[in-house]
ZAKE-856512 format. One record per residue (C-alpha): residue in three letters; y, x, z. Coordinates in steps of 0.02 Angstrom, whole numbers, plus 50000, padded with zeros to 5 digits. Layout:
ZAKE-856512
AlaYXZ...
//
This chain:
ZAKE-856512
Unk570665379055037Unk572165388554961Unk572065395154794Unk571475412654771Unk572865419854672Unk574555422754757Unk576215411154742Unk576825422454598Unk575915433954485Unk577475441654380Unk577185457854485Unk575325458054487Unk575125469054316Unk573125468954310Unk573085448754333Unk574725446654223Unk573675456454080Unk572195447354098Unk573045429854096Unk573965435153942Unk572345440353848Unk571545424553898Unk573055414553841Unk573145423053670Unk571195421653649Unk571245402153692Unk572805398353566Unk572355411353438Unk574265415353439Unk575755418353554Unk576165399253550Unk577375403053402Unk578585406253537Unk579765420053523Unk579855431253670Unk578125426853751Unk577545445753729Unk578905449553848Unk578895434753969Unk578625435554151Unk576895427154203Unk577115415854351Unk575905406054457Unk576675388754487Unk578375381154437Unk579275386454602Unk580715397154647Unk580145413254555Unk580065403554395Unk581785396254429Unk582675413054474Unk581925421554314Unk582555407954208Unk584135408154282Unk584245427254252Unk583925422654056Unk582055428754063Unk580825419853974Unk579385412854077Unk577525408054067Unk577045395754200Unk575165394954247Unk574545383054360Unk572675375654381Unk572125363354254Unk571775345554299Unk569855350854312Unk570115362454461Unk570395358154638Unk570975371954755Unk569065372654803Unk568575373854638Unk569775388454615Unk568915399154744Unk567215393254676Unk567555397054502Unk568985406254449Unk570375399154349Unk569395391454216Unk570545377954168Unk572515383054166Unk573955372354121Unk575145383754027Unk576945379654009Unk578155392653915Unk580005391953951Unk580965403753846Unk582745409753894Unk583845393953920Unk584635393953743Unk582965394053664Unk582345377653764Unk580545374153809Unk578955372153734Unk577335366453821Unk575705373153768Unk574575362253875Unk572905363853964Unk571695377153897Unk569925379153966Unk568955395953970Unk567125399554004Unk567095405454188Unk565875420254128Unk566555426753959Unk568225420453958Unk568045413553788Unk569005396453750Unk567855381953764Unk568115362253770Unk568475350653907Unk566765344253936Unk565905362253939Unk567095367054056Unk566855353654172Unk565015356754168Unk565125375354197Unk566395372954342Unk565215359654424Unk563715372454415Unk564845385054487Unk565485372854621Unk563725369154677Unk563275388954694Unk564825390854795Unk564365375554903Unk562565382354935Unk563345396255036Unk564135385355161Unk563645395455308Unk564695413355308Unk563485426555267Unk563285440455398Unk562275455855311Unk561595469555421Unk561295487155374Unk561705486655190Unk562195501255097Unk563905502655042Unk563395504954864Unk562485488254862Unk563825478154946Unk565045472254805Unk563555463754696Unk562765455454857Unk564505449354913Unk564615440954742Unk562955432254771Unk563485426654950Unk565375421154942Unk565705402654987Unk566815389155073Unk566775398455243Unk567375415055161Unk566935431855107Unk565245440255177Unk565315451455336Unk564425467955348Unk563825474455510Unk562785489455543Unk561745484455694Unk560735469055757Unk561955465355900Unk563425465655789Unk562725454355658Unk562205442455795Unk563855442355870Unk564695440655711Unk563645424955649Unk563845416455810Unk565685418755810Unk565835411355619Unk564345400855635Unk563575411855495Unk561805415655431Unk561185431855454Unk560465441855296Unk559605458155296Unk558805468955159Unk556945464955171Unk556315483555180Unk557695488455299Unk557695474255428Unk557965481455608Unk556415478955697Unk557215466555833Unk558285456655712Unk557065441955700Unk556775438455873Unk558655440955912Unk559195427655785Unk557765416055854Unk558475419256032Unk560215415055971Unk559715400655873Unk560395409755702Unk559575407055530Unk558985423355452Unk558455427955283Unk557785441855191Unk558575449455038Unk557615458654894Unk557915462454708Unk557345448754592Unk556115451754444Unk557525453154316Unk558545467254398Unk559625479354287Unk559625491454152Unk559135506354262Unk558485509954431Unk558855503854603Unk558375521254670Unk559605528454557Unk561025517254639Unk561105505554484Unk561675488054557Unk560565472954537Unk560965457754444Unk559705445954536Unk559055444254703Unk557945432054807Unk558515426154975Unk557065421055081Unk557185411555235Unk555305411455268Unk554555427655227Unk554715438755072Unk553715436654912Unk552835454254924Unk552015450655094Unk550665438555097Unk550355439255288Unk551555424755310Unk552265411355191Unk553735416555083Unk554915403555004Unk554165408054833Unk552425405854887Unk552885387154961Unk553805382854799Unk552275388454690Unk551135378554801Unk552145363154830Unk553515360854691Unk553315347354542Unk553595355954386Unk554445341454273Unk554305342954085Unk556085349254063Unk555885363354187Unk554215368554114Unk555145368553929Unk556465378354000Unk555285390854074Unk554245392653913Unk556005395953827Unk556485408953955Unk554825418353942Unk554835418853763Unk556675425653748Unk556165439153869Unk554685443553766Unk555615442353601Unk556915453553682Unk555685465553765Unk556545464553934Unk555845469854098Unk556435471454280Unk557105487954256Unk557315490654071Unk557145509554070Unk555835521353974Unk555675528353809Unk554685518253660Unk552995524153638Unk552805537153506Unk551395535153375Unk549875543653456Unk548065545253449Unk547615529453547Unk545945523453476Unk546075507553369Unk544195501853402Unk544235502753589Unk544885491353742Unk546415499053800Unk546735496054005Unk548475500354071Unk548465505054261Unk550245504554324Unk550485515654473Unk551525510254630Unk552595517954768Unk551195521054901Unk552305515755035Unk552965501354973Unk552775485455077Unk551855476654940Unk550585489654948Unk550395491555130Unk550395472855171Unk549685466055005Unk548245477054956Unk546945478155107Unk545675487155014Unk546395497054865Unk547885506054938Unk548295521454830Unk548615524654650Unk547235536954668Unk545965523654723Unk546745511054604Unk546195523654464Unk544465525754524Unk544175506654544Unk544885503654365Unk543755516454293Unk542305510454382Unk542735492054317Unk542995498854136Unk541875513554105Unk542085512153922Unk543915507853909Unk545215520353857Unk546305520754023Unk548145523254029Unk548965528754193Unk550755525154206Unk551595532054354Unk552935520654439Unk554695526954391Unk555225529954568Unk553825541054584Unk553995549954423Unk555925551954463Unk555365560054621Unk556245546954739Unk554675540254818Unk552875544754856Unk551315541254766Unk551015555654630Unk549365560554584Unk548995578554526Unk548925579054339Unk547115587154346Unk546605572954456Unk547425560154358Unk546785563754193Unk544905565354255Unk545025547854278Unk546205541654128Unk546145545753949Unk548045548153942Unk549445549054068Unk550955538753997Unk552435546054091Unk554115539554056Unk553655526953933Unk554305508653927Unk553195495954011Unk553585483353886Unk553075494453740Unk551555499853834Unk551075481353866Unk551295477053675Unk549725490953642Unk548535487153776Unk547215472453814Unk547125471353994Unk548015478354155Unk547235482954320Unk548515483154469Unk548705481854648Unk550295471954673Unk551425479254536Unk552575466654446Unk551905475354284Unk550465462454305Unk551675448154311Unk552645455154154Unk550845456354075Unk550405437554102Unk551915432154027Unk551365443153865Unk549745434453862Unk548635448553935Unk547315447754053Unk547645455154235Unk546445460254374Unk547335461954535Unk546595472754678Unk547855466054805Unk548795449554830Unk550465449554723Unk551365432054713Unk550725430154542Unk548935430354591Unk547905416554661Unk548365403354542Unk546985403054414Unk547985416154297Unk547175432654345Unk545515440254399Unk545825441154589Unk544825455154673Unk545475455954848Unk544895444854986Unk545995429255029Unk546855426354866Unk546525409054819Unk547875397454837Unk547095380854835Unk548075376354678Unk548035380254484Unk549645383354397Unk549975384154212Unk550855400254146Unk552615391354127Unk552455384154292Unk552225400654372Unk553745407154262Unk554845391454326Unk554505395754508Unk554645414154498Unk556135415854381Unk557145400054393Unk556875391954557Unk556655407454670Unk557995420454620Unk559875420154619Unk560645429154458Unk562395437354445Unk563265439254292Unk563605458654312Unk565195459454200Unk566025443054264Unk565365445954453Unk564865427154463Unk563275417954500Unk562495412754324Unk560815406154269Unk559385418054211Unk559785414254024Unk561485422654035Unk560765436754122Unk559685439853990Unk561115440753864Unk561905453653980Unk560455464653994Unk560065463653805Unk561905469253778Unk561845482653908Unk560315489753838Unk560895489153659
//
């Protein structure tokens, strides 16, 4: 595979500026070489460099470092560079040598760290061996989704119809990917008939600072080749992981540290909402949170057979907790007017003691004792904060011995520890993207980015 940068960079001003900044950061100086500030930056010591030297121009020659093959250059960016500064002919030659950069932050790092990070990115790149063919993806989502799916076969292809997706995937020996809630009805049967792999894509559980409905790109996704996590009618990749995976001590320890970081930094899926103001919530009563949901959401339609609306959920929660102080939190997309599920205030307040509109889910979970939900991710966020949770539907986190399960058919036949659930749901199942570097990353790195974006 050819390098992703052109043969000569001296005319590509944005790249020149980036390389110069990284070089200076790596060395802490301009190499002590007069004229570097005005030097031409050239990729490879070829004809362009020779012509510039003959013209009396100082030249900075940039080439891949010894850690990087052309394959790695495409997979990871230029995280290891050999830098050679040649001043004007009368100035002689200086050789700054090899410098290594963090692929995500571009900070200088040592060779061993660089090799480890390059190997990790190489593995992520190789996982996308078949070319991705997306179908029906909105334009605003494409840059982030493309960054998740780039691989050895090239950049993802976008189509808008089942026929075009199948034709492109057959032509390129690709894999068809569709947003789970917007997959064309005939897509699954068409892919099966053509012998093509199909996967469904959906937001992950640590997504962004801001709502998807307000066009905030997501920094984590799940790519599910079996079903999708919120539809219990068929096995998903997540349900198989949780049912069958082994959870070695090192993975559980990593999950525990990840969970503790999420709690300590007060992070959630969307990271929106105001902090809870001091109010008149009673100190001596059990406080129960009822998170509303989007009523036409697939997780409610497919995963909550008995309680199927926010009104019905509030009624069930009040019946089960007659003496509790009940808080009802409308879903952010419903509250913003994007999706259905609103309850008239008079009806809601007849069942709940307070309507907590616009407030941060994290701050609410700090002040409650229990959560009653259909299938909301708020139930999972409550579990990782040590709260009791009752599920009226069949979300992915129910049935493992960690929740009070009220819907039929929830038992999974296996009991999981909390950090085993976290390992499956936050480490093994999703993919993460550094939203600044636009490269795949681990969940820990995304937590750093989310914390910085919210600061």
